[in-house]
C-alpha positions as CSV (number, residue, x, y, z in Angstrom):
1,X,-7.0,63.6,12.4
2,X,-10.3,61.7,12.2
3,X,-12.3,60.5,15.2
4,X,-13.6,57.0,15.8
5,X,-17.2,56.7,16.8
6,X,-18.3,53.6,18.6
7,X,-21.8,52.3,19.0
8,X,-23.4,52.1,22.4
9,X,-22.9,48.3,22.4
10,X,-19.2,48.7,21.6
11,X,-18.9,51.4,24.3
12,X,-20.5,49.0,26.9
13,X,-18.2,46.2,25.9
14,X,-15.2,48.4,26.3
15,X,-16.4,49.7,29.7
16,X,-16.7,46.1,30.9
17,X,-13.2,45.3,29.6
18,X,-11.9,48.4,31.3
19,X,-13.4,47.3,34.6
20,X,-11.9,43.9,34.2
21,X,-8.4,45.4,33.7
22,X,-8.9,47.6,36.7
23,X,-9.9,44.7,38.9
24,X,-7.4,42.1,37.6
25,X,-4.2,44.0,38.3
26,X,-0.8,42.4,38.1
27,X,1.4,42.2,41.3
28,X,5.1,42.6,41.3
29,X,5.6,38.8,40.9
30,X,3.5,38.8,37.7
31,X,0.5,37.2,39.3
32,X,-3.1,38.5,39.1
33,X,-4.1,39.9,42.5
34,X,-7.6,38.5,42.1
35,X,-7.0,35.1,40.4
36,X,-3.5,34.5,41.6
37,X,-2.5,33.1,38.2
38,X,0.2,34.2,35.8
39,X,-1.5,35.3,32.6
40,X,-4.9,35.9,34.0
41,X,-7.6,34.8,31.5
42,X,-10.0,37.7,32.4
43,X,-7.2,40.3,31.9
44,X,-6.0,38.7,28.7
45,X,-9.6,38.7,27.3
46,X,-10.1,42.3,28.2
47,X,-6.8,43.3,26.5
48,X,-7.9,41.4,23.4
49,X,-11.2,43.4,23.4
50,X,-9.3,46.6,23.4
51,X,-7.0,45.4,20.6
52,X,-10.1,44.3,18.6
53,X,-11.5,47.8,18.8
54,X,-8.1,49.5,18.3
55,X,-8.5,51.3,21.6
56,X,-6.3,51.8,24.7
57,X,-7.7,51.5,28.2
58,X,-7.8,54.7,30.1
59,X,-6.2,54.2,33.5
60,X,-7.5,55.7,36.7
61,X,-4.9,56.8,39.2
62,X,-4.8,54.4,42.1
63,X,-6.8,51.7,40.4
64,X,-4.0,49.2,41.0
65,X,-3.8,49.9,44.7
66,X,0.0,50.3,44.9
67,X,-0.2,50.4,48.7
68,X,-0.9,46.6,48.7
69,X,2.1,45.7,46.6
70,X,5.0,44.0,48.4
71,X,8.3,45.7,47.6
72,X,11.4,43.8,46.4
73,X,14.4,43.6,48.6
74,X,17.3,45.7,47.1
75,X,20.0,43.2,48.1
76,X,18.6,39.9,46.6
77,X,15.8,41.0,44.3
78,X,13.6,38.4,45.9
79,X,10.1,39.1,47.3
80,X,9.9,39.6,51.0
């Protein structure tokens, strides 16, 4: 297996994209928790950056703040 070496500039670009993905998390209803929009432009651009460099973002545990998510009701499947 061969390694992929990135320039400092590419590493900086990926770090900025990673922070955008960590900030612009998607709630249970599919909306961005920062923008409130479905299909957040900042998150989409960050995902495109990772795709362009053939990389996957490294997730940090707890970055999505699961304690702030609203659970679905088991009976109706609707948000509370």
